[in-house]
N, C-alpha and C positions, 0 to 999 in steps of 0.2 A: 439326407432328406430325399424321399422319392419324388421324382419329376412328375408333375401332372401330365396326363395324356389328353390329347385333344379328341373331341367327338368328331370334328370336321377339320380337315387340313386342305386349304386351297393353295395350289402351287402354280408356278408358271404364269403368274398374272401381273398386272400393273395395279398394285394395291395402293389406292389413294388414301393415305392415313389421315389427311386433313389435320395433321398436327401443326404446331406453330411454324415449322420449317417447310410444311407441305411436302414432306418426304414421300417418295414412291417406293414401295417395297415389292418383293417378288412373291412372297407367300404370307399367309396368315393362318394362325392356329386358333380354333374356337372350341370352347368347352361350355356346354349349356347355352346360356344367353350372354356369355361374356367372351371377349377377345383375350386369349392367353398371351399372344405375342405376335409381332410382325417382324419380318426380316427376309433373309435369302432362303431359297429352297433348302440348302444344306442346314442352315440354322434351325429351320422349323421341323426338320426330320426328327429331332430329339423329342418332339411332342407327339410323335406318331406311335400308336399302340396297335394291338391286334384288332381292336374294335373301331379304330379310327376310319372314318369315311374320307377318302382322298379324292378331291375334285381337281382335274386338270383344267385350268382356266384358258389354256392355249393362247396366251398373250392378251386376253381380253381384260378390260378394266374391272376392278373390284372396288365397290364403293360402300361406305356406311349407309344404313337405311336413311332415306330422306325424311325430313320433318316438315309437314305442312303446317305452317304457323297460323293459318286462318282458313278454315273450311267448315261449312255447316254439314257435318257428317250425316246426320239423320235425314236432312232434306235432300242431300245428294243421293243417299241410298234409296230413298223412296221414289226417285224418278224411275218410271216404268214398273214400280213395285208399290202401287198405291196412289201415286201422283203421275198423271199422264205427262210425258215429256213432249213439249211442243217447241223445242229449240229448232232453229234453222240449221240444216236444210230439211229436217223432217217435215216441217210445215213451211210453206212459202206464201200462203195467202189465208185470208179469214175463212174461206170455205174449207180448207184443210182442217182448221181448228174445229169448225162446226161438225165436220164428219167424225172426228175423234170423240167429241162430246156426245153425239147421237149414239155412237157405238157403246159408250160407257153407260149412257142412260138406259139403253136396252138391257143391260146386265144388272141394273140396280132397281131397287124399289123406289116409288115416288117419295120424295122427302130426303133421300140419302144424298150426301154431298158428292159433287163431282169436282175433282181437284186437278188443276193443270198448272204447269210451271215451265218457263223458259222462252216464251215468245219475245221477239224484239220487233216492235212496230216499225222500226227503220228498215227491217229486212223483209217485211210483208209486202206483197205486190201492191197493196192499197196505200202503203206508206203511212198508216195511221193505226191507232188502237181500235180493236173491236168495240162494239157498243153493247149495252145491256140487252137491247132488242135482238141483236144477232145471237147472243147467248140464249135468250128466251126462246128464239126460234128453234134452236137445237135441243133444248131441254126445258120445256115449260113447267115441268113438274118436279124439278130437282134444283136445289141451290147450287150455283156454279161459282167457283173461284178460279180465275185465270190470272196467275201471277206472272209479271214480267221477269225477264232474265236477271235483272238487278235485285229482285225481291223487295224493292222499296215501293212498289205500286202494283196494282192489279185491277182487272175489270171483274165486276160482279153482276150477275143477272138480277132480275126483279126479286125473286124469292130470297136470294142471298142478301140483298140490300135490306129487305124487310126483316130478316132474322138478325142482321147486324144493327138494326135500328137507325140506319142512315136515311134521313128524309130530306135534308136540305144542306146547302153548302155552308151555311152559317153555324153549323154544329162544330166545325173545325177551323183551323187557321186558313187564311186565304190561300187558294191554290191546291188545297189537299183534296177537295171534292170537286171533280170536273162537272160542269153543267153545260147544257146546250144553249143555243141562242135564245130559246124561249124560256129558259130558266129551269127546265126539267133536268133530272139527273142523267148524266151520260152513262154512268156505270163505272168509270175510272176513279179509283181512290188512290191517294198518295200518302206516304209517310204515316203519321199517327192514325189517320182515318183508315188506311189499309191495315196497319198493325192491330188496331182495335177490332176491326172486322174479322181478322184472322183468328181471334180468340173464339169465334163461333164455329170455326171449321172443325169437324170431328175426326179424330184418329184413335184407333184402338191401341192398347198396349202391345198386342201381338203384331200389329201393323208396324208400329215404331221399332219394335225389336228386330223385325225382319229387315227394316230399312237400315239399321245400324250394321247388321250382319252382312247385308249386301254390299254396303259401302266398304266395310273392312276387307272383304274379298277383292274388290276392285282396286282399292288403294294398295294393298299388299302386292298385287300382281304387277303394279307399276313401281314397286320399290319403296313406297311410302310406308314406314313402320311406326311412325308417331304422328299424332294429329292433335292440334289445338282446336277443339270444337267451339265455334263462335256463337253457339246458341240456336234455339229454335222455339219450341212451344212450351217453355217454362217447366213446371214441375213434372209434367207427364213425360217430357223428353229426358229430364234428369234421371227419373226412375228407370225408364227404358234403357238408357245408356248404361247406367250402373249394372242393371240386371244382365244386359248383353255382354258387358265386359267381364263380370265376375263369373258368368256361366261358361265363358270360353267362346261364345258365339262371335265375339269381337276379339281378334288377336292383336289389333293395333294397341299401342300405348296411347291412352287417351288423356288429354288434359282438358278439363271442362271449364269454359268461361261462364261466369255467373251472369246470365242474361236471358231475358225472354223477349220475344219479338212482338209482344202485344201492346206496344206503345210506351211512351215515356213514363207515365204514372204507374202502369203495371210493372215496368222495369224497376222503378224505384222501390215498389213494395217487395218485389222479389229479392232485390239486393238487401233490403232492410231485414227480411226474414232470415237470410243467411247471417247477417251481422248479429242478430239476437241469439243465434246458437253458439257463438264463439268460434265456430269453424272459420278458417281462413286459408289463403293460398298455401298450397303444399300438403294439405291433408290428403291421405290416400296412399296408394302404392303405385308401382310403375305401370300398372294396367289401367288404373282409374284414379286420377288425381284432380283435386280442386285447383284450378288455375286462377287467372285474374278475374276481377269484376269488370264488366264492359258497359260503357255508355255509348249510346248511338246518337251522335250530335247532329247529323244531317242526312241527306239523301245520296243519290248516285250521280256520277258524272255523265253517264249516258242518258239519264232520265229526261232532261237534265234537272237535278234537284239538289246537288251538293251546294252547301252554303258558301257563297263567294263574297269577297270584299268588293270587287268590281263586277258588274254584270257580265254575262257570257258574251263573247265576241259576236256571235250570230244573233244574240237577243239581249242587248244591253240593259233592258229593263228587268231582266230575270236574274235575281241574285240567289236563286235556289231556295231551299227550305231549311231554316235553322230550328232544330228541335229543342235544344237545351240553351238556356241563357248562360251568360258568364257566371252569374251568381249561383245558379243551380249547379253548374259543373264544379265551381269552387267548393261549395258545401259538400257535395257528394265525394269528390276526390279527397278532401281533407278527412272526412269521416272514414273512408275506406283505408286511407294511409295509416291513420291512428289505430285501426283495428287489425293491421297486419296483412292487408290485402295488396297484391299487385293490382294495378289499374290499367286497363287498356280502353281503346275507343274506336268506334267507327267514326272517322273524321276525314272526309274526302276533300272538301273545299278548303281553300286557304283560310277562310273565316273560322270554320270549325276547327281546323288544326291550331289556329291561334288561340281559340278558347281553351282547348285541351292543354296546350303547352303552358299557357298562363296558369291554369288550375294546378298543374303538376309543380310548377315553380313555386307557387304559393305554399303548397303542402310541404315541399322539401325545405323551404326557408323557415317554416314554423317548427 
């Protein structure tokens, strides 16, 4: 039987096999997208043919591609490509954010959304969240969404709040709509209020496609070859991700979580839509595959809005924001489990983790 020849032979390396024994080899032979064999330089020579590209690693480490198990690929890729990146140290104060908003407003027509992501109020010179008035001052004629780095809250200007239909704090759970001392809206929305309002923010198919392609290039350059996408803007993101993967614009191996970021009720409807199709985890190919369904049970630790059994040490009265009840999680996890889905969750606080673990235990026991 003719010996297969390698397309690529990497020799003189420290090849980390990551096998059960954590063996380190000297060389690796690769054909197409598969590893033919690992071993010594001499052993791998037999896979070398006339067309084989030989790479001398010169003693460097050679690793399998990394798998990012939780990343919002589209959202990441849109930073600086549709969404203005306002992460520290790019911005250090509210005036820096206003400057970027003014520049974007000058490029856009009145009424077009201005989208920013990545600020951390703890790192701003003012030590606080910007207000809707400060965003209005920078862009009075455009709706503005300024999302915090955790993606669980954001500040909206007056036009954005009007489009989202947010008028008072009693429309949502306590703590989700920030109000000033006089009862007026501050502009800061958290959890479901923020997720619901995000549904009004507009993205084109081309914009999303470019975001996925941009993220793919960046991640591949860092050695990440597979990604589990933790969800974004529901069906428009799913369509753009599939198109980007199947067209070759995205070279990552993508596993798609069934999740949209538009709040609990929207998330439930999105999951139920998939359940009605009969499609479940594992459908697809190595470049685009349906992964687990995702529940978002609470907020973020740095918000701080993750659901805690005991209050935060610096703020004992704050137990975070619990988005799903135990009963809701039990019902959804059981339904998904029976339908052949893997299930995952955003569960940061110990109360949220307890809810999810309990729901999984009940499903497995049944």
